[in-house]
N, C-alpha and C positions, 0 to 999 in steps of 0.2 A: 504494500500500500504506500502511495506517495506521502510525503510529509504533510502536505495540505490536508489530505483525507484523514490522516491519523489525528491531526489537530481537530479536524471537524468532528471526530467521534469521541472527543473528550467528554461530551455530555452523555454518552451512551457506551455501548460495547464496541469492540473492534470487529468490524464486519469481516475483515480479512481472515479471521480465524474460523469463520463459518463455512468456508468453501475449501475444497481441495486445492493443492498448489496448481498454478497455471500450467497449461500444457502437460497435464499429468499423464503418466503412462498407465497402461492396463495393469502392469505389475503392481503399481501402487494401489490400484483399486482392489486387486485380489487380496493384498495384505489387509487393506482397510475393511474389506468385506468379512474376512476371517475374524478380525478383532471385533467387528460389530455383531456378527451373527452368533458368537458364542453365548453372550447373555440372553439373546433372543431365544435360542434353543432351551436355555434354562427356564425361561418364563413359560415356554410351552409345556415343559415337563410339570411345572407346578400347577398350571391350570388343568392339565390332564387328570391329575389325581384329585385335586379339589379337597383333600383331607390329609391329616398327618399319616405318614407311613412308617414312623419310627419303630412301631411294635410289630411290623410285618417281617417275617423271615426273609433272608436275602433272595432265595429262589422265587418266593412268592412275589417279592417286589419286582424282580426282573420280569416275571411273567405278566404281572399287572401292567408294567410299563410297556411291554411289547403290545399287549392288547390295546392299551390307550393310544399308542402310536398308530395302530391300524385303524382305530375308530376316528381319530381326529386329525390325522396327518393332512396338512394343507393340500398335498397332491391328490388326496382322496376327496376331502370335503369341499375343496374349492376348484374342482375340475371344470375347465372351460371347453372340454371336448365337444365338438359338434356345434359350437356357438361362434358367432361373429362378434368381434369387438369393434364398435364404431369409434373412430378417433376424429373428433371434430376440430376444425381450425377456424379461428375467429376472423379470418381475412380471406381474400380471394385466392384463386389458384395462381401459382407462378411466383409468389413473393417468398421472402425468407422464412416466415412462419410456416408456410405451406411446405417448403423444402425440408425443414426440420421434422415436420409431422410425418412426411412420407419416408424420411430416413428412419425414424423410430418405428413407424408402422411396418416397415419391411423386416424388422428384427425382433420386436418385443414379443411376438406370438410364440417364438420358440423358447422363451424363458418363462412362459406360463404353463401350468399343468393342462394337458389336453391340446397344447399347441394350436390355439384358435387362430382363425383368419382375422386380419385387421383391415377394416375398410376405412379409408380416409375420406371425410366429407367436409366440404367448405361451408361455413355458415357466417359470411361476412355481414356487417351491419353495425352502425353506431360505434365504430372503432373498438369492437369486441364486446360491447355491452349486450348486444342481442344474444351472443353465445353464453355469457356468464348467467344471464337470466334463464336461458333454457336449461343449463346444467343444474342450476339451483332448484328450479321449480318444476321441470318436466322430465329430465333425463332419468332413466332407471338407476337404481342405487345398488345394483348387483355386480358392478364391475364391468358391465358390457358397454358402458359409455365413459370415455375419457376424453380429454381435450387439451389443446394448447391455445393460449390467448396472448394478446398484446401485453407486454410486461408491465405497462403502466396501469392496467385495469385494477390489479389487486390493491393499488394505493389510492384509488379514487375515493373510497369512503373516508379515508383519513383527511382528504381535502374537501370533504363535503359534497362530493360529486356522485356518490352511490349509496345505496341503502343496505347492501349485503354485509354479512359478517365473514371477513376473510379467515377468522380463526376456526370456523366450522368447515371450511372447504378442505378436502383431502388432497394436499399437495404431494404429488408423486416425485417431483424432482425438477431439475433444470438442466437443459442440454448445453448451455454455453454462457460464459461470463464475458460481457462485452464492454467496449468503449465506443461511444458515439463521436461523430465529428461534425463540424460545420465546414462546408466546402463551397468554393466558388468555381463556376465554369471558366475555362481558360480565356474565353472571349470577354469576360466581365472585366470591368476596371478595378474591381475589388481584389487586392493582393494580400491583405493582412487584416487582422481583427481591428487594428488601428484605423484602417480605411473605413471599416463599418462605423466607427465612431464619428468620422469626419464626413464621409460622402454618403453613407447609408447603403443598404443592400436589400434587394427584393428576393424572398425565398418562398418556395411552394410548400403546401401542406394539404393533407386530406381533411383536417378539421381540428377544432380546439382541443380534443383529447389526445391528438397525436403529439409526439415529442418534437415533430417538425414545427409545431406551433409553440409548445411549452418552452423549449430551450431558447429560441430567439427572444421570447417575451421576458424570460428571466434575465437574460443578458442585457436587454434594454433596461429593465428595472434596477438591476444591481450595478451595472458597469457603464451605463451611458451610451450603449451602442444604439444604432438607428436601423434595426431590422424592420422591414415591412413584410408582414406575412400575408400571402394570398392563399386563401383556403378554397377547397372544393374539388381538388384533384382526387380522383377515385382510387388511385393506386400510386405506388412509387414509380411505376413505369410511366404513368402520365406526367408526373412531376419531372422526371428525367427528360421526357420529350420536350416539355415546356422549357427546360433549362437549355437543351440543345438548340431550340428555336430562338432563344433570347427573350422569352416571355418573362423568365425569372433569372436572377443571377446565380442561384444555386439552391442548396438545401442546408438545413441546420438541424440534424437529428438522425442521420443515417449511421448505422453500425459500420465501423471500419472493417470488421470481418465480412459483412455483406458486400461491401465495396470491393474487397479483395477477391471474393468468390464469384460475384455476378458481374462486376465491371472492372476486371483486372486490366483490360486494355486502356481504360481511362488513366489508371495509375502509371502503366508502362509508357503511355504516349504523352503523359503530363497534360492531360485534358482537364484536370481538376486541381485546385489548390486547397490544401488543408489550412484552415484558419484558426481553429481551436479544438481541443479534445475535451470530451465530457466523460468522466468516469472516475472511480475511486483509485484506479491505478493508471499511471502514464505508460503509454505503449513505447517500447524502444524503437519500433519502426517509424515513430513520428518525432524523431529528434528535432528539436528546434520549433516544434509546434506547441504553443503554450497550452496549459490545462486551465480549466475554469478556476481551479484552486490557486493557480499562479496569479490570476486576475483579482482574486478576493483580498480585500484590504482589512477585513475585520473578522472576528470569530463568528459573528452572526451570519455573515455572507458565506463563510465556509460551512456552517451548519445547514444553511438553506441548500447549498449545492450538494452537500452530503445526502440530504433528503431526496433530491431529484436524481442523484447519481446512483442511489441504492438499487433502484429497479434494474439497472444494468447488470448487477450481480446475479439476477435471475433472468437473464436475457431471453431465454426460450422456455418459460415455465409450462409444466404439464400437471394436470390435476384431474380429480374425479369429484362427483357430486358430494355435498355434505350429507350426513345421515347414514353413511355406509357402515357396516360392521367393521370393528377394529381389525379383525383377522383378514378381512378382504382388503382393507387399506394397506396393511402390512405386506400382503401378498403382491399387490400391485407395485408398491414401493421397491421391494426387493427385485421384482422383475425389471423395473426401470433401471435400478443400479446395475444389474447384470447386463442389461442391454447396452448401457453406456460404456461398460468395460469390455464388451464383446469385440474381439479383434476383427470380425467380419464387418461390424458396424463402423469401426475405425477406418478400415480400408475403404468402405463404401463412402464415408464422409470425405476421405482424401480425394477420391475420384470426383466428388461433387464440389470440392474446394470449400467444404463447410468445417469450421473450427468446432472442436468438441472439448469443452472445459466444464464438466458437469458438477452439480451439487445434488445432494440427496433431498428427499422430501422433508426430512426432519430439519435440515439446514435451511431450506426455504421457509419453513414455518417459523423457525427461530429468528431468521432475518426479519420477517414481517412483524413478529412480536416486538422486536427491538425498535424497528422504525415507528411502529404505532405508539411507542413510549416517548417519542420526541416531544419536547415541551410545547404546549399549546401555542404560545406566542410565536415560536419559530414556524410552526405549521401554518398559522394564519398568515404570516408574512410570505412564506413560500407559496401558498395558494394565491395570494394577491399578485405576487411577482409573475406567476405562470400566466396571468391574464394581462400582463404588461402594466400593472399598477404599482 
């Protein structure tokens, strides 16, 4: 974590400790899984018996234990054989969330008992709010419906934008830790963040809930930049076409990983200029590009940016509906962990130029609890800043 981000989290916990090391190897995950699963198996044994066994003879204890395993083993009780799992995406086809959903969908079935088929379905609308409402109020709670959604949506209730309880949602994990950037098209007169302060910059966005709107508004409110946000583009592709046509100068809210995977030619041919990076960690690939924490002159500004940068730690979150049985949630979480560590998924991601830096469902839930503990005054100022006030 960068120095600025570390200072920003003096009011709370260190988020860097919540996620695995960056660019983590599958070997690390195997060791991590072994360490984590040992107590889990112990808890299963306790719940299996449900009563003291201290007075039972050794042979009888072993027999009872074997019978209990047969009766309640997750591979037996939680079998998905012959069923389809629907994996919903809160955005349209072709974007980064869709790409990660299809990557996970191709591999997670083999890590679930019964090896179910996984069907990816797109449910765009209202920057992910349509999908979160469906998952909370309509989706079945038997594990047959899981989803991935825009990373900012889980933080909306904190900002007064949503009415759902993120603590009740079954977070399965996150596929990538990300850093976002503001970038200008090469034909634009904007060459640095200082130019945005003096001459201004027009950027495109899908709507007010998008980071393409939030980040430039916060930069305007805290640092005196002059971003003008044009909303209404239906997808990142439309925004990029507008940028190439000169309708807008650029974007302020695209993931650098996405840029590397889907628009590598822009970087290679120097068609875009990086102006500022947004994230808890500075990327070594962006040497010389300032972080928003570098621009922050006060502790309060660093706290506000820490609040807005935190969602990037759960860049591609996956979840299941609230109200599911704890055993089913644990089953899905362990399947997600195994999927993220799967060498075949890693190879597949490499072919797709998708970065994989996962965190577990427990880590995502912990991150959300800590961010929701942010002082109310900071939250209010962060929410106002996101609207350019």
